[in-house]
C-alpha positions in Angstrom: 80.0 37.4 27.7 79.3 34.4 30.4 78.3 34.3 34.0 80.6 32.6 36.1 80.9 30.8 39.3 84.3 31.0 41.1 84.9 28.3 43.2 88.1 28.4 45.4 89.2 28.8 48.6 92.3 30.7 48.1 91.1 34.1 48.8 94.2 35.5 46.6 94.2 32.9 43.9 90.1 33.5 43.5 90.8 37.4 43.4 93.1 36.9 40.6 90.8 34.6 38.4 87.9 37.1 39.2 89.7 40.0 38.0 91.3 38.0 35.1 87.4 37.1 33.9 86.4 40.2 34.5 89.4 41.7 32.2 87.8 38.9 29.9 84.6 40.2 29.9 83.1 38.3 31.8 80.5 39.0 35.0 81.8 36.6 38.4 78.2 36.0 39.9 80.0 35.1 43.1 82.6 33.4 44.8 82.5 30.3 46.7 84.9 28.4 48.9 83.0 25.1 49.5 81.8 22.2 47.8 78.2 22.9 49.5 78.2 26.3 48.9 79.0 25.9 45.4 75.9 23.7 45.0 73.6 26.0 46.1 74.8 28.9 44.8 74.6 27.2 41.3 71.1 26.2 41.9 70.1 30.2 42.7 72.2 32.1 40.1 72.5 29.7 37.3 75.9 30.5 35.9 76.6 29.7 32.8 80.0 27.8 34.0 81.9 27.0 36.9 85.3 27.1 37.9 86.2 24.5 40.8 89.1 23.9 42.9 89.2 20.3 43.0 90.8 20.4 46.7 88.5 22.1 49.1 87.9 21.9 52.2 84.3 20.1 53.9 83.0 16.9 53.8 82.1 17.7 49.7 85.2 18.2 47.6 85.8 19.9 44.7 84.9 16.8 42.4 82.1 15.9 44.0 80.3 18.9 43.9 81.0 19.1 40.3 79.6 16.0 39.7 76.7 17.3 41.4 76.3 20.4 39.5 76.8 18.9 36.1 74.7 15.6 36.3 71.8 17.3 38.4 71.8 21.0 37.4 73.4 20.7 33.8 76.3 23.0 34.6 79.1 23.0 32.9 82.7 22.6 34.9 86.6 23.8 34.4 88.3 22.4 36.8 91.1 24.4 38.3 93.9 22.3 39.9 97.3 22.6 41.6 97.9 18.8 41.5 97.8 16.5 38.9 98.4 13.0 40.0 97.2 10.2 38.0 94.2 8.8 40.9 93.0 12.8 41.0 92.2 12.6 37.3 90.9 9.8 37.4 88.1 10.8 40.1 87.6 13.9 38.2 86.9 12.4 34.7 84.2 10.4 35.9 82.5 13.8 36.7 82.7 14.5 32.6 84.7 17.7 32.9 84.9 20.2 30.3 88.6 21.3 31.0 92.0 21.4 33.5 93.1 24.9 34.4 96.5 24.3 36.1 97.1 26.7 38.5 98.8 29.2 37.8 97.4 29.7 34.2 98.0 31.6 31.9 94.9 34.4 30.6 95.0 33.0 27.0 94.4 29.3 28.5 91.5 30.3 30.6 90.0 32.7 27.7 90.2 29.3 24.7 89.2 26.9 28.0 86.0 29.2 28.6 85.5 29.5 25.3 85.4 25.7 24.0 83.4 25.0 27.4 80.8 26.9 26.5 80.7 25.7 23.1 80.8 21.6 24.1 78.4 22.6 26.4 75.9 24.3 23.7 76.2 21.2 21.6 75.8 18.4 24.2 72.3 20.6 25.0 71.5 20.5 21.3 72.1 17.0 21.7 70.4 16.0 24.6 67.2 18.1 23.4 67.2 15.7 20.2 68.0 12.7 21.5 64.8 13.6 24.5 62.9 14.8 21.3 63.1 11.1 19.7 62.6 9.8 22.8 59.4 11.8 23.9 58.4 10.8 19.8 59.6 7.1 20.1 57.1 7.0 23.1 54.0 9.1 22.5 53.6 7.7 18.9 50.6 5.4 18.8 52.3 2.7 17.2 54.4 0.0 19.3 58.2 0.6 18.9 61.3 -1.6 20.1 64.4 -1.2 19.2 67.5 -3.6 20.3 71.3 -3.5 19.2 73.4 -5.8 17.5 72.9 -8.9 19.2 69.1 -8.8 19.6 68.7 -7.3 22.7 66.1 -5.0 23.9 67.5 -1.7 24.5 64.3 0.9 23.8 60.2 0.2 24.0 57.3 2.0 24.2 54.4 2.5 26.1 52.6 1.4 23.6 54.8 -1.8 22.8 54.5 -2.4 26.8 51.0 -2.8 26.5 51.0 -5.2 23.2 53.8 -7.6 24.7 52.7 -7.1 28.2 56.1 -6.3 29.2 57.4 -3.1 30.9 60.4 -1.4 29.6 62.2 -2.4 33.0 61.3 -6.0 32.3 61.9 -6.0 28.5 65.5 -3.9 28.6 68.3 -6.3 28.5 65.8 -9.5 27.4 66.4 -11.1 23.7 64.0 -10.0 21.4 62.4 -13.7 21.2 61.4 -14.0 24.6 59.6 -10.3 24.0 58.4 -10.4 20.4 56.7 -14.3 20.1 55.0 -14.5 16.6 53.0 -17.5 15.4 50.4 -18.3 12.3 46.4 -17.2 13.1 45.2 -20.2 11.5 48.6 -23.3 11.5 49.5 -21.6 15.6 53.2 -22.4 14.0 55.9 -20.7 15.2 57.1 -17.4 12.4 60.2 -16.3 12.4 61.2 -12.6 14.2 61.0 -10.0 11.8 63.8 -7.6 13.5 66.4 -10.3 13.7 65.8 -11.2 10.0 65.9 -7.9 9.0 69.8 -7.3 11.1 71.0 -10.6 9.4 69.6 -9.3 5.6 70.3 -5.7 5.9 67.0 -5.0 4.8 63.6 -4.0 5.8 61.0 -7.2 6.9 57.9 -7.6 7.2 55.5 -10.1 8.9 53.3 -12.5 6.4 49.2 -12.0 6.9 47.9 -13.4 9.7 50.5 -13.3 12.1 49.7 -13.3 16.0 51.7 -11.6 18.8 51.7 -13.6 21.7 51.9 -11.4 24.6 53.3 -11.9 28.0 49.6 -12.3 29.5 48.3 -14.7 27.5 46.7 -12.0 25.2 46.8 -12.5 21.4 47.3 -9.8 18.7 46.6 -9.8 15.1 49.8 -7.6 14.0 51.2 -6.0 11.0 54.5 -4.2 11.5 58.0 -3.0 9.7 61.7 -4.7 11.4 64.6 -2.5 9.6 68.1 -2.5 11.0 69.8 0.7 12.4 73.3 2.4 11.2 75.8 4.3 12.0 77.4 6.9 10.1 79.9 4.1 8.1 76.9 2.0 7.1 77.8 -0.6 10.0 74.2 -2.5 11.8 74.3 -1.2 15.1 71.0 -2.8 16.1 67.4 -2.9 14.7 64.3 -1.2 15.4 60.7 -2.8 15.2 57.5 -0.3 14.0 54.3 -2.6 14.8 50.5 -1.9 15.6 47.4 -4.2 16.7 45.2 -4.7 13.3 42.1 -6.4 15.7 40.6 -3.0 15.7 41.2 -2.4 12.0 40.2 -5.6 11.0 36.7 -4.9 13.0 36.7 -1.7 11.1 38.0 -2.9 8.1 34.8 -5.9 9.2 32.3 -3.1 9.8 33.2 -1.4 6.5 32.8 -4.2 4.5 29.5 -5.4 6.2 28.2 -1.6 5.2 29.8 -2.0 1.7 27.7 -5.2 1.2 25.2 -3.1 3.2 24.6 -0.2 0.2 25.2 -3.3 -2.2 22.4 -5.0 -1.4 20.6 -1.8 -1.1 20.8 -0.6 -4.1 20.4 -3.8 -6.0 17.1 -4.3 -3.9 16.2 -0.8 -5.1 17.3 -1.4 -8.8 15.4 -4.3 -8.2 12.4 -2.3 -7.3 12.8 0.0 -9.9 12.3 -2.8 -12.2 9.3 -4.1 -10.5 7.8 -0.5 -10.8 8.7 -0.1 -14.5 6.9 -3.4 -15.0 4.2 -2.9 -12.8 3.9 0.5 -14.6 3.4 -1.4 -17.9 1.4 -3.8 -16.8 -0.9 -1.0 -16.0 -0.4 0.4 -18.7 -1.2 -3.1 -20.7 -4.2 -3.2 -18.6 -5.6 0.0 -19.4 -5.1 -0.3 -22.9 -7.2 -3.5 -23.3 -9.9 -2.1 -21.1 -9.8 0.7 -23.7 -9.8 -1.6 -26.7 -13.1 -3.9 -25.0 -14.8 -0.7 -24.4 -14.7 0.6 -28.4 -15.3 -3.1 -29.4 -18.3 -3.6 -27.1 -19.5 0.0 -27.3 -22.8 -0.9 -29.9 -23.6 -4.0 -27.7 -25.2 -4.6 -24.5 -25.1 -8.3 -23.8 -23.1 -8.4 -20.9 -21.6 -12.2 -22.4 -20.1 -10.6 -25.0 -18.6 -7.9 -23.1 -16.9 -10.6 -20.9 -15.9 -12.4 -23.8 -14.2 -9.4 -25.9 -12.7 -8.7 -22.0 -11.2 -12.8 -21.8 -10.0 -12.6 -25.1 -7.7 -9.4 -25.1 -6.3 -10.5 -21.7 -5.1 -13.5 -22.9 -3.6 -12.1 -26.1 -2.0 -9.3 -23.8 -0.9 -12.1 -20.8 -0.5 -14.7 -23.1 -2.4 -16.7 -20.9 -3.2 -20.6 -22.1 -6.9 -20.4 -20.8 -9.4 -18.2 -19.7 -13.3 -18.6 -18.3 -15.6 -16.2 -16.7 -18.2 -17.8 -14.2 -21.5 -15.7 -14.0 -23.6 -16.7 -10.0 -27.1 -16.7 -10.2 -29.1 -14.0 -8.3 -29.3 -16.6 -5.3 -25.8 -17.2 -5.3 -26.4 -20.5 -5.1 -24.9 -22.0 -8.5 -22.1 -20.5 -10.4 -22.2 -21.7 -13.9 -19.5 -21.0 -16.8 -20.5 -18.6 -19.4 -18.0 -18.2 -21.9 -13.8 -19.1 -22.5 -11.1 -18.5 -24.3 -8.2 -20.8 -25.2 -4.9 -19.9 -26.1 -2.3 -21.0 -29.0 -1.5 -24.8 -28.5 -4.4 -26.1 -25.9 -7.5 -25.6 -29.0 -7.4 -29.9 -27.8 -8.8 -28.9 -24.7 -12.6 -29.8 -23.8 -14.6 -27.0 -23.3 -15.8 -25.8 -19.6 -18.6 -23.7 -21.1 -21.5 -24.7 -19.1 -20.5 -26.5 -16.5 -21.9 -25.2 -13.0 -20.6 -25.0 -9.1 -22.6 -25.0 -6.0 -21.3 -22.3 -3.8 -22.1 -23.6 -0.8 -19.5 -26.6 -1.4 -16.6 -24.4 -1.7 -17.1 -21.8 0.7 -13.9 -20.6 1.7 -12.7 -19.9 -2.0 -16.3 -18.3 -2.4 -16.1 -16.4 0.7 -12.4 -14.5 0.0 -13.8 -13.9 -4.1 -17.0 -12.2 -2.2 -14.6 -10.1 0.0 -13.4 -8.6 -3.2 -9.8 -10.2 -3.3 -8.2 -12.1 -5.6 -6.6 -15.8 -5.4 -3.0 -16.0 -6.6 -1.7 -19.5 -7.2 -4.4 -20.8 -4.7 -3.9 -24.2 -3.2 -5.2 -27.4 -5.3 -7.2 -28.5 -2.2 -9.7 -24.8 -2.0 -10.4 -25.2 -5.7 -14.0 -26.0 -7.6 -13.2 -29.6 -9.0 -13.9 -28.5 -12.5 -11.2 -25.2 -11.4 -8.8 -28.3 -10.1 -8.9 -31.0 -13.4 -7.0 -27.7 -14.7 -3.8 -27.9 -12.8 -0.5 -29.7 -12.6 2.7 -29.3 -11.4 3.4 -26.5 -14.3 0.6 -24.0 -14.2 -0.3 -21.2 -12.2 -3.9 -20.0 -11.8 -5.0 -16.8 -11.2 -9.1 -16.1 -10.1 -10.3 -12.2 -9.8 -13.9 -11.2 -8.7 -16.1 -9.9 -11.3 -18.0 -7.2 -9.9 -20.8 -4.6 -10.7 -21.6 -0.9 -9.2 -23.4 -3.0 -6.1 -21.6 -6.5 -5.6 -19.7 -9.8 -7.0 -21.6 -11.4 -10.0 -18.9 -14.2 -10.7 -15.3 -14.6 -11.3 -12.8 -14.7 -14.0 -10.0 -17.0 -14.0 -6.8 -17.1 -15.9 -4.6 -20.3 -16.3 -0.5 -20.1 -17.3 2.2 -22.2 -17.6 5.7 -21.5 -17.4 5.5 -18.0 -16.8 6.7 -16.6 -13.1 3.9 -16.1 -10.3 1.5 -13.5 -10.4 2.0 -10.6 -8.2 -0.8 -9.0 -5.9 -0.4 -5.9 -8.6 -1.2 -8.0 -11.6 -4.3 -9.9 -9.8 -5.9 -6.4 -8.8 -5.2 -5.0 -12.0 -6.5 -8.3 -13.9 -9.6 -7.7 -11.7 -10.4 -3.9 -12.4 -10.5 -4.6 -16.1 -12.8 -7.0 -16.1 -15.6 -5.1 -13.0 -14.4 -1.9 -15.0 -15.8 -3.3 -18.3 -18.8 -4.5 -16.4 -19.6 -1.1 -14.9 -18.9 0.5 -18.1 -21.1 -1.9 -19.9 -23.8 -1.3 -16.9 -23.8 2.1 -16.9 -24.4 1.7 -21.3 -27.6 0.0 -20.2 -28.4 2.1 -17.7 -28.0 5.2 -20.5 -30.2 3.0 -23.1 -33.0 3.1 -20.5 -32.7 6.0 -19.2 -33.3 7.1 -22.9 -35.7 4.5 -23.5 -37.5 5.9 -20.1 -37.2 9.5 -21.8 -38.6 8.2 -25.0 -41.6 7.0 -23.0 -42.0 10.2 -21.0 -42.4 11.8 -24.1 -45.3 9.7 -25.6 -46.6 10.0 -22.0 -46.4 13.2 -22.2 -48.4 13.2 -25.7 -51.2 10.2 -24.5 -51.7 13.0 -21.7 -52.9 15.6 -24.0 -54.8 12.7 -26.1 -56.0 11.6 -22.8 -56.9 15.4 -21.9 -58.6 15.7 -24.9 -60.5 12.7 -24.6 -61.3 13.2 -21.0 -62.6 16.8 -22.1 -64.9 15.3 -24.7 -66.3 12.4 -22.2 -67.2 15.4 -19.4 -68.8 17.5 -22.1 -70.5 15.4 -24.0 -72.9 14.1 -21.2 -73.0 17.7 -20.0 -74.4 18.9 -23.3 -77.2 15.8 -23.7 -78.6 16.5 -20.2 -78.9 20.6 -20.9 -80.6 19.6 -24.0 -83.2 16.9 -21.9 -83.7 19.6 -19.1 -84.5 22.5 -22.2 -86.4 19.9 -23.4 -88.5 18.9 -20.0 -88.9 22.6 -19.7 -90.8 22.8 -22.7 -93.0 20.0 -22.1 -93.4 20.9 -18.2 -94.8 24.5 -19.6 -97.2 23.3 -22.6 -98.5 20.4 -19.4 -99.0 23.9 -17.3 -101.3 24.6 -20.3 -105.4 23.9 -19.6 -106.2 20.5 -20.5 -109.3 22.0 -22.7 -106.8 23.7 -24.7 -104.4 20.4 -25.2 -106.0 17.9 -27.1 -106.1 14.4 -25.2 -103.8 12.3 -27.6 -101.2 15.4 -27.8 -101.1 15.6 -23.5 -100.0 11.2 -23.8 -97.6 12.1 -26.2 -96.2 14.7 -23.6 -96.0 12.7 -20.8 -94.3 10.0 -23.1 -92.0 12.3 -24.4 -91.4 13.5 -20.6 -90.4 10.0 -19.2 -88.1 9.6 -22.2 -85.8 12.8 -21.3 -85.8 11.7 -17.8 -84.7 8.2 -18.9 -81.5 10.1 -21.1 -81.0 12.3 -18.0 -80.4 9.9 -15.6 -78.4 7.5 -18.4 -76.6 10.6 -18.8 -75.8 11.6 -14.9 -75.1 7.8 -14.6 -72.5 8.1 -17.3 -70.9 11.1 -15.9 -71.1 9.8 -12.6 -68.9 6.5 -13.6 -66.4 8.8 -15.3 -65.9 11.3 -12.1 -65.7 8.8 -10.1 -63.0 6.4 -12.0 -61.0 9.5 -12.1 -61.2 9.7 -8.5 -60.3 5.9 -8.3 -57.0 6.9 -10.6 -56.1 9.6 -8.6 -55.9 7.8 -5.3 -54.9 4.7 -6.2 -51.2 5.8 -5.7 -51.5 6.4 -2.4 -53.6 3.3 -1.7 -51.1 0.8 -3.1 -48.7 1.5 0.1 -51.4 0.8 2.7 -52.6 -2.7 1.1 -52.9 -5.3 3.8 -52.3 -8.7 1.7 -54.4 -11.7 3.5 -55.1 -15.2 2.3 -57.7 -15.7 -0.2 -60.4 -18.5 -1.6 -60.5 -18.4 -4.9 -63.5 -21.1 -4.9 -65.1 -18.8 -2.6 -64.0 -15.6 -4.6 -65.4 -17.0 -8.1 -68.4 -17.7 -6.9 -69.6 -14.6 -5.2 -68.7 -12.8 -8.3 -70.5 -14.9 -10.7 -73.4 -14.5 -8.6 -72.9 -10.9 -8.5 -73.0 -10.7 -12.3 -75.7 -13.2 -13.1 -79.0 -11.3 -13.6 -77.4 -8.9 -15.2 -76.3 -11.4 -17.8 -79.8 -12.8 -18.0 -81.0 -9.6 -18.6 -78.5 -8.7 -21.5 -79.7 -12.1 -22.4 -76.0 -13.4 -22.3 -74.6 -16.5 -20.9 -72.1 -16.3 -18.1 -69.7 -19.3 -17.1 -66.7 -20.1 -15.0 -64.3 -23.0 -14.5 -61.6 -23.3 -12.1 -60.1 -26.9 -10.5 -61.5 -27.6 -7.2 -58.3 -27.9 -5.2 -56.9 -24.6 -5.8 -54.0 -22.8 -3.4 -54.4 -19.7 -1.1 -53.9 -16.2 -2.9 -52.4 -14.2 -0.6 -53.4 -11.0 -2.2 -55.3 -7.7 -1.6 -59.0 -9.2 -1.4 -60.8 -5.5 -2.0 -58.4 -4.6 -4.8 -59.0 -8.3 -6.4 -62.6 -7.6 -6.5 -62.6 -4.3 -8.3 -60.3 -5.5 -10.5 -62.7 -8.2 -11.8 -65.5 -6.4 -11.1 -64.2 -3.4 -14.2 -63.2 -6.8 -16.3 -66.2 -8.5 -16.0 -68.4 -5.2 -16.3 -66.9 -4.2 -19.2 -67.3 -7.7 -20.8 -71.1 -7.2 -20.1 -71.0 -3.9 -21.6 -69.2 -5.0 -24.9 -70.7 -8.6 -25.8 -73.7 -8.8 -27.6 -77.1 -11.0 -26.9 -76.6 -14.4 -26.8 -72.7 -13.7 -26.7 -71.1 -15.7 -23.8 -68.8 -14.6 -21.1 -66.8 -17.4 -19.5 -64.1 -16.7 -16.5 -61.6 -19.6 -16.5 -58.9 -19.8 -13.2 -55.9 -21.4 -13.6 -52.7 -22.4 -10.9 -49.3 -22.8 -11.9 -46.3 -23.6 -9.5 -45.9 -19.8 -8.7 -48.9 -17.8 -10.2 -52.7 -17.9 -10.3 -53.9 -16.7 -13.8 -57.1 -15.2 -14.6 -58.9 -15.5 -18.3 -62.1 -13.0 -19.0 -63.0 -13.9 -22.4 -66.1 -12.4 -24.1 -67.2 -13.7 -27.7 -69.1 -12.1 -30.5 -67.3 -8.3 -30.0 -68.2 -6.8 -33.1 -65.4 -4.1 -33.1 -63.3 -2.9 -35.5 -59.0 -3.9 -35.7 -58.6 0.0 -34.3 -60.7 -0.2 -31.8 -59.5 -3.4 -30.8 -55.6 -1.6 -31.2 -57.0 1.2 -28.5 -58.2 -1.5 -26.2 -54.7 -3.6 -26.5 -53.0 0.3 -26.5 -54.6 1.0 -23.0 -52.8 -1.4 -21.2 -49.2 -0.7 -22.3 -49.1 2.6 -22.7 -51.8 4.4 -19.8 -54.5 5.5 -22.8 -57.5 6.6 -21.5 -59.1 7.6 -24.9 -60.5 4.5 -25.8 -63.2 4.6 -28.3 -66.6 6.2 -27.1 -68.4 3.0 -28.1 -66.6 0.8 -25.4 -66.6 3.6 -23.1 -63.9 2.2 -20.8 -60.9 3.6 -21.3 -60.5 4.9 -17.4 -61.3 1.9 -16.2 -59.1 -0.3 -18.1 -56.3 2.4 -17.0 -57.4 2.2 -13.7 -57.5 -2.2 -13.9 -53.6 -2.2 -15.3 -52.4 0.2 -12.2 -54.3 -1.9 -9.8 -52.6 -5.2 -10.9 -49.3 -3.6 -10.8 -50.2 -3.1 -7.1 -50.5 -6.7 -6.5 -47.4 -7.2 -8.6 -49.3 -9.0 -11.4 -49.4 -8.3 -15.0 -52.2 -8.2 -17.3 -52.6 -8.1 -21.3 -55.0 -8.6 -23.9 -55.4 -11.1 -26.7 -57.6 -10.6 -29.7 -59.0 -12.4 -32.4 -61.8 -12.3 -34.8 -64.8 -12.4 -32.9 -63.3 -12.7 -29.4 -61.2 -11.0 -27.3 -59.7 -12.0 -23.9 -58.1 -10.2 -20.4 -55.2 -12.5 -18.9 -54.4 -11.1 -15.4 -51.3 -13.3 -14.2 -50.8 -12.8 -9.5 -48.1 -14.2 -8.1 -49.5 -16.4 -5.6 -47.5 -14.9 -2.8 -45.8 -11.6 -3.2 -42.1 -10.9 -2.6 -40.9 -7.3 -3.2 -43.2 -6.1 -0.4 -43.4 -6.6 3.1 -47.4 -6.8 4.0 
């Protein structure tokens, strides 16, 4: 059933048409009598079909109204007419009517006309929707699209094509395609054949070559990628052409960016691969250096000589690194002179003259040594910085590595390695070499320290033994005088009691004998007391000497004056013992900077000991001589009748602080005290012995160095 609008100004005809339509099952929405009413009612009711009388009264006839209804409101129109003249039909045909019904008409004709009209309208509507969909699709796609007829004139252009060509659709429609699409080569700027015309001529799809530029109407240029194809009808005949193209400039930028990113990724991959390779090499080098150090330590385990360890280190490094020449240089304590102490030659350089023994003044190459003192390495330095002896080793194919040698406290020298035709040293290689050498030196120092500690442990054990001997001897030394004094006191008591008896009961000779014995025992008591006093006094001096050492005030001493005073002090004692005391010193002696009371005490102890030991008619000599840095005192006595064991005990007193000297000498504590006092003056003392002669030799520095006084 269809909704139908009837437009008829004759009421009888209109009723007849309405009844017929209703009889056929259709709905008549309304009956209009004028063309204007027909347009308004159609717009309001939206009928499926309009039956239009051609001849209507008013300013709008049926043909004009039908034109508006069909073209603007998209409602099909079937004319109802009683006239069929040629002019009327011509006007009606221009409005694209769907049919004609000539009044009067048959019911069957009306039914078939309505059915055909509705079907045709549905087909046209579907076709229009399809065309609209295609048109919308072509307009909406991102690629530019241009269509032409068979002659190459533009019939369609979407907005993207308008943007790229600089033409709008109104300007381009009807224009020849080569005006709108102007292609040139990107590099040569030569014109390129239009692909759309070529596609229609060849009947096949055509594309532009790479590097094709589209010259737009506004002067802009775009890199274009395209495809052009002919348009064919159902019979396969070419009726036109279509070209779809796009701007490749942005794609080229994207491709360029992608290529750059790809290049960056490949570069990073290469860098990571290189870093991994370098890390692997560094690890292998570290392992090699560790193995070198291990071999050096194993081979030098039994030696404490620094030069031997350096020589072993150079040999192992040279063989591991395949070096042509290696050397080690050590600095003196004052950092003034560097001396090449050992070397290692690789294969093929045996003819090179030895550099061992060559010396370098450090101050002449301060820039070079400043870096080493800062514990940094020189990797292939400029020849201008090198000492001359090192510079002489270089040529155009040689590279050099110089690393500092360190111990626990400071830089003590440098190691140099010379290689020809090898890759440049890395900083890690330099640091590894420096660590190997320095670790070897530190381990050597630790080994030496361990040996010193073991020696000290042995000395402590020896000292404990000496201490026990000292205490035993001291106990004997203390008890002997006390025992003698006790016996002397007891004898004095007996003599005093005997003298208290009446004289009548005592013979005269007996009284004199008692007085003689009394005097004799008093003398024994005095001598034993004096010996005990000296022993205790020496013990007190030894116990207090350590505290006194730190408070010594040094001053300049005239040796001529000092020696004269010491000889005058002992001259009378020597004469009373029938001994000859002499002294000898140069007229011009340097001033000695020392502690005068301590020096006087040392000389007093030594001279006193010499007087006690020397027999009558023996000689005692005090001789003094000066060297560049020291003063040497020699106290020599002759005629000493000592056994070899007694002499060895005296010598031992200076090497182990042994106070248990033979009783006949009676000066063990005195000699031990002398040794400590000499050390407090930064000097040394030793004993020389020959048959019938013994000498104490003391050496003191003219100016002390290790203490600030």
